[in-house]
C-alpha positions in Angstrom: 0.0 -0.1 0.0 2.8 2.4 0.9 4.5 1.5 -2.4 1.3 2.5 -4.3 0.9 5.8 -2.4 4.5 6.7 -3.0 4.1 6.0 -6.8 0.8 8.0 -6.9 2.5 10.9 -5.3 5.1 11.0 -7.8 5.3 14.4 -9.7 6.9 12.8 -12.7 3.8 10.5 -12.9 1.4 13.2 -12.9 3.4 15.3 -15.3 3.1 12.1 -17.7 -0.5 11.9 -17.0 -0.8 15.4 -17.9 1.1 15.1 -21.0 -1.0 12.2 -22.2 -4.2 14.1 -21.5 -3.1 16.8 -23.0 -2.3 15.1 -26.1 -5.5 13.1 -26.2 -7.4 16.5 -25.9 -5.5 17.9 -28.6 -6.5 14.8 -30.9 -10.1 15.1 -30.0 -10.0 19.1 -30.7 -10.4 20.8 -27.4 -9.8 24.3 -27.0 -6.0 25.0 -26.2 -7.0 27.3 -23.3 -9.0 24.5 -21.6 -6.2 22.3 -22.3 -3.7 24.5 -20.6 -6.0 25.1 -17.7 -6.7 21.3 -17.0 -3.1 20.5 -17.5 -1.8 23.2 -15.1 -4.3 22.2 -12.4 -3.4 18.5 -12.5 0.2 19.2 -11.9 -0.6 22.2 -9.2 -2.7 19.7 -7.3 -0.5 16.7 -7.3 2.5 19.1 -6.3 0.7 20.2 -3.3 -0.5 16.7 -2.5 3.1 15.3 -2.8 4.3 18.2 -0.4 1.9 17.5 2.2 2.4 13.7 2.0 6.3 14.2 2.2 6.1 16.7 5.1 3.7 14.3 7.3 6.3 11.5 6.7 9.3 13.7 7.9 7.0 14.9 10.8 6.0 11.3 11.8 9.8 10.2 11.4 10.8 13.2 13.8 8.4 12.1 16.5 9.3 8.4 16.3 13.0 9.3 16.7 12.1 11.8 19.7 10.0 9.2 21.5 12.9 6.6 21.1 15.4 9.1 22.5 13.3 9.6 25.5 12.8 5.7 26.1 16.5 5.6 25.9 17.0 8.4 28.4 14.5 6.6 30.7 16.6 3.5 30.6 19.9 5.1 31.0 18.4 6.6 34.3 16.9 3.4 35.7 20.1 1.5 34.7 22.4 4.2 36.3 20.9 3.6 40.1 20.6 7.5 40.4 17.3 8.4 42.4 14.9 10.7 40.6 13.3 13.5 42.5 9.7 14.0 42.0 8.0 17.0 44.0 9.3 16.8 47.5 9.7 13.0 47.7 12.9 11.3 46.4 11.9 7.9 44.4 14.6 5.4 43.7 14.4 4.4 40.0 15.2 0.8 40.5 12.5 0.5 43.3 9.2 -1.2 42.9 6.1 -0.3 44.9 5.8 2.6 47.5 8.6 5.1 47.5 11.1 5.5 50.4 11.5 9.1 51.3 15.1 9.7 51.7 16.9 13.1 52.6 19.7 13.1 49.9 20.5 12.2 46.5 23.1 9.6 45.9 24.3 7.4 43.0 25.8 4.0 42.9 
């Protein structure tokens, strides 16, 4: 499905389609102004759609990378043995269950 979307969003494909439609319109004797208007509209709309799809994919990849970086950072903190401060209570990242209140931050 992604491959089909990629192919349909190709500006080269739509330029070729516009060329074929323009050629056929000329063969069947349509007005030159109508042909130019339709061909221009097809290419313009497809260019905008391609831009929107591409930017959406770039944004999605950026969000995915940010999530992976945050998850990696959480794992590093958990594995380091450093305590994490939340509000006024200090939690041990490796502790399961209720937090134990301590008076200092330490690392192992």
